[in-house]
C-alpha positions, -999 to +999 in steps of 0.1 A: -261+049-151-226+062-155-200+039-139-162+043-140-136+022-122-102+038-116-071+018-109-040+031-092-015+003-098+013+014-075-010+011-044-033-016-059-062+008-054-096+008-071-120+038-068-153+046-084-174+073-099-211+065-101-237+089-116-272+091-129-271+107-163-308+118-162-303+139-130-266+146-132-261+135-096-230+114-087-210+099-059-173+090-056-163+059-036-129+054-019-110+081-039-073+085-040-059+117-026-051+135-059-086+140-071-083+159-104-094+129-125-127+125-107-134+162-110-125+163-147-145+132-156-176+144-137-174+177-155-170+160-189-200+138-182-222+166-169-223+151-134-223+169-101-205+150-073-227+154-043-213+127-020-180+109-012-185+075+003-157+058+022-161+021+028-139+023+058-109+042+073-082+032+049-048+024+063-027+019+032-034+053+016-048+088+024-081+092+008-093+122-011-126+128+006-116+162+021-102+173-013-134+165-032-155+180-005-135+212-007-137+213-045-174+204-049-192+209-016-199+172-015-210+155+017-186+129+031-201+097+044-188+066+063-207+038+080-225+044+112-197+030+134-173+056+121-162+086+142-144+115+125-130+149+134-146+166+104-183+170+093-196+136+081-230+122+074-231+086+087-249+059+066-270+033+084-272-004+076-298-009+049-300+028+041-309+037+005-296+066-015-312+078-047-293+095-075-324+093-097-331+060-114-297+048-101-299+038-064-274+028-038-280+006-007-256+005+023-246-028+039-228-026+073-201-053+069-177-051+099-147-073+100-118-058+081-125-028+103-155-021+127-170+006+105-166-012+071-195-010+047-203-022+012-224-003-014-250-022-035-257-006-069-291-006-086-291+007-121-328+011-125-331-016-151-346-043-129-353-055-094-320-073-088-288-053-079-264-046-108-232-047-087-217-042-053-187-021-042-171-044-015-144-021-001-119-042+018-146-067+030-144-089-001-116-090-027-114-110-058-098-142-045-096-131-009-112-112+019-100-082+040-075-092+067-089-087+102-056-083+120-046-047+111-063-031+142-048-054+168-026-025+180-057-003+183-075-026+207-096-046+183-085-083+183-080-102+150-103-130+164-131-106+172-129-089+138-124-122+120-157-135+134-175-103+125-161-106+090-174-142+087-209-131+096-207-101+073-198-123+044-223-150+050-252-130+063-249-100+039-227-103+008-233-140+000-271-134+002-268-113-030-276-131-063-248-148-081-248-125-112-241-094-091-208-078-101-181-075-074-160-044-074-134-043-046-112-015-032-079-033-038-063-057-062-031-079-063-002-065-044-022-049-016-010-056+020-047-056+030-050-093+020-027-122+010-043-137-021-058-109-042-064-114-079-052-092-107-087-091-120-106-058-118-141-073-112-158-106-106-193-118-095-208-130-063-212-165-079-177-167-091-163-157-057-186-181-040-171-209-061-134-200-062-125-177-033-107-198-006-122-178+022-158-183+010-156-221+009-178-240+034-160-240+067-167-233+104-162-199+118-131-210+138-115-224+106-123-192+087-106-170+114-075-192+113-074-191+075-076-154+072-052-145+100-023-166+090+004-159+063-004-122+061+023-097+051+038-075+077+018-043+077+039-013+066+046+009+096+027+039+082-006+021+082-016+033+117-007+069+108-027+068+075-058+053+093-056+080+120-051+108+094-081+096+074-103+102+105-089+137+111-091+171+095-058+176+077-041+198+052-054+194+016-032+183-012-024+206-042-015+180-068-001+206-092+026+220-069+062+210-078+088+206-050+116+232-051+151+223-063+176+225-034+212+236-036+238+212-024+242+233+008+205+231+015+205+193+010+234+190+035+216+212+060+184+192+058+202+159+061+220+173+092+186+181+106+173+146+102+158+145+067+158+113+046+171+114+010+150+091-011+165+082-045+138+070-068+161+059-097+165+023-106+187+000-084+212-002-113+215+036-116+217+039-078+244+013-076+265+031-102+267+062-080+245+081-055+247+108-029+260+095+004+232+087+028+205+082+001+180+054+004+170+037-029+133+033-035+128+028-072+098+046-087+093+017-111+078-003-081+055+004-052+073+036-045+051+052-018+044+020+001+081+010+004+092+046+011+068+043+041+089+014+053+121+034+055+109+070+062+085+083+089+055+106+083+069+135+103+104+132+087+115+158+062+120+142+028+144+152+000+137+136-034+162+125-060+146+113-092+152+112-130+147+147-144+110+157-146+097+131-121+101+152-089+064+162-089+052+127-095+073+114-066+059+141-043+023+132-053+029+095-048+043+101-013+013+124-005-010+095-014+001+079+019+002+111+038+039+118+036+036+156+030+070+168+043+087+169+010+111+199+015+126+198-020+144+178-046+180+173-059+184+186-094+203+168-122+219+139-102+244+126-127+257+162-133+258+169-096+279+137-089+302+145-119+308+180-105+313+167-069+328+132-072+337+133-035+300+129-028+294+099-050+293+064-035+284+031-052+260+005-039+273-031-035+255-059-052+265-096-053+254-123-077+239-155-064+269-177-076+293-153-060+275-155-027+271-193-030+309-193-031+313-173+000+333-192+027+348-186+061+380-172+046+358-143+033+349-134+069+316-137+088+284-125+072+249-119+085+223-128+058+189-111+060+157-122+042+134-092+038+105-110+022+072-114+038+063-145+059+041-160+032+069-158+007+094-173+032+072-204+037+085-218+004+121-218+016+149-195+026+186-194+018+204-214+046+214-193+075+192-163+067+176-142+094+140-134+086+132-097+090+105-085+065+112-051+050+083-034+068+098-045+101+135-038+093+139-004+110+119-015+140+142-045+144+175-030+133+189-035+168+190-073+161+217-068+135+254-060+140+263-028+120+300-037+121+294-071+104+293-077+067+256-078+058+240-094+028+203-088+021+179-105-003+142-104-013+124-122-041+138-104-071+160-076-060+138-045-057+131-046-019+166-058-011+180-027-028+158-006-005+169-026+026+206-025+018+206+012+012+185+019+043+210-001+065+240+017+048+224+051+055+221+041+091+258+034+095+262-003+086+298-007+075+295-031+046+261-040+030+253-058-003+222-072-018+218-104-039+211-096-076+179-113-086+172-123-050+158-156-039+144-163-074+180-162-089+193-183-060+167-210-064+169-210-103+206-217-100+199-248-079+217-236-048+206-251-015+174-239+003+160-248+036+126-247+054+123-216+075+127-220+112+097-208+133+100-171+140+074-154+161+089-120+153+084-124+116 
């Protein structure tokens, strides 16, 4: 058996290439949209990719099933409950697929989504399974959240109960030594307690995973539906797009460099200018109207919080990273990258009238803010689970993913101070508010962590149904 796990850290994604070296037959499971690595590795190993298996309709990224199918002629497969707008071969519960000595068995495991499946791997060396690809049904340290499809008509309670049965009647019947390979790791918004580990075993998860401990079904549903992060607004778009026939990605095409006049024209037509430099570089000077989403972090996911899928996007990056930024946005289906700004420092030096700074305030300076400094609206853009440990007194709780949808709750004429855990998301939020006409916005350097470390007051968060 040939088995390779791929990790895409900026989306916390795991994908897999599995092949039988004696027959040369292979499958890819849950591929990212830029698929060159799978094609290259298969060719290097003498494997022929004949099928792409998707464990479910992913909401956090656009999968590469259509790209692989176009490049190799591979069949695309989902679970039986899936309905797609393109040709697809459904896989039934219990169905076995043979690659030669290597075999795969499909388990229908609804819960995270109705069509979710897991794939049990047999390596031909014995009767017991070698491993299981658990998709978003079972993570290391967590299980897939069942509340993402509430807006699509599937209740979190209904899916949570289905998930409970899938775990206990399917996955936990596998032997303890079976290796567990999930579709996501730490940082994914598809769960709340994911581990940084790349693999585990059924036995280890049975013993250590909070969601697999002995509990009644009602208790399980309550445990897995509380404290979840606010889902990024692009999730519904990505899930729908993964069902549909859509334009294929060319992961070698660079975005064109735009003239200053072209940039201004696109901005006037509603484009968003995303500046992928660090928050410090952005603060020292940026083009007016830019939104700072640093490429050192979860660039695509957070860009999806402050841009919309149908919105034209202009990129502003360190030289040479324009193509990377375009691909990272394409991984969530944001394909309307119309171009990039060239050498930003040089452009700002030549046109100082276009350069504006970003305002950042230290925790001690904000702690010393008093009424003589004027009224201020303080916004905590962390997720609900993070806020449970405490908030800065007086903060309004609006997670970053909900910020644009709730922007009407804030007064654009009032001084606004934003904070997150460490400063990355607050820089995004502050620049997004500024770009939308807020008069004076600053973010707290080091965020809540710096505030707490300095010993400044914190308070328990007030109940907030909107968070």
